[in-house]
N, C-alpha and C positions, 0 to 999 in steps of 0.2 A: 438493542442496536439494530439499525437498518442498513442494508447493503443494496445499493442500486447500481446496475451495470448498464452503461451506455456505450454503444459502438461509436467511435469517432472515425475520422477519415483514415488515419494511419495507425491507430492504436485503440485499445479498449480503456475506458474510464470507469473506475469503480468508486462510488461515493459512499463513505462510511459516515453514519450520523447517529447521534444519541450517545448513550453511555455504554461502554463495553462492560458487560456483566458476565458472571460465571455462566457458562453454557453457550455464549455467543461465538466461541472459537470454532464450533462446528459450522456456523453460518459462514464465516470467513473461509474455512477450508473447503466447504462444499461449493462455494461460489467462485473463489479465486484460484484454487489449485488447478482446476481444469483449464483455465485460461493460460497459465504459465506452463502447463504440461505440453502445450503445443510448441514445437521448436521455433525459436526466433520470434516469439510473440512479444508484444509491447503492451505494458500495462501501467497506467497512471492510477494511483490510489489517492483520492482526494480525502484528506483528513480534516478539512475546515469545519465540518459539522460534528466531529467526534469530540465530545466534551470530556470524556474520561477513558482511560485504558488501564488494564491491570496486567499482571505477569502472563496470563493466558493469552491476552491480546498481543503482547509483545512476542510471545512464542510463535503465535500463528503468523504474524507478519514476517518474522525471521524464517519460518518454514516456507512461506510463499516466495520470498527472495532467494532462498537457498535452492528451491526447486527450479526457479527461473534460471539461475546460474547454471544448473545442470543441463538445461535444455537450450542454453545460449539465448534465453529470452531476457528482456529488460524490464525492470520495475523501478518506477520513480514515485516517491511519496510527495504529495502536494499539500502545501499550506496547513501543516499541523497547527492545532490550537496551541495557545501558550502552555496549557497544562500538559498536553501530549508531548510537545517539544521539550518541556522540562523533564519529563520522564525519559525521553531519548537522551538528553544531556546527562542526567544523573547516572544512567546506565552505560553511558558512552556509546550508545547505539547511533547517535547522530553522526559518528564517524564511519559507521558501517553501512547505514542506509544511504541511498541517493535521495536527497531531500531538496526540493525547490519551492520557491515562494508562490508560484501561480501556474495555472494551466498552460499558458503560452510558453513558459519556461520548460514545463514538462514535455510539451510537444516537441520543442526544439531539442531537448536532451535525448528524447527517445528516437527521434528521426535523424539525428546527425552525429551518432556515435560510432 
């Protein structure tokens, strides 16, 4: 799995791509946890290129969002693939995560809440 971080005008964009495999959770933790550790930070995580996710990946996304909530930061998941959205729905995490369809919606959600 690949993680690319791109600063945007009013938030940080992280793009996850490829397949989430065992051991990739450290990549997410090392890259995204410092962003949400900053109080009141804003992070959009683009999942449109993530073809698969496992329980470790779910756990790390939950950890990122939980950490963000503790620091009054915001995280929005953007454009999950059909497979990833299916996993969110089966686990009912689609009700817990803030999920939007596109980057424009993410920017609006992050900047007007």
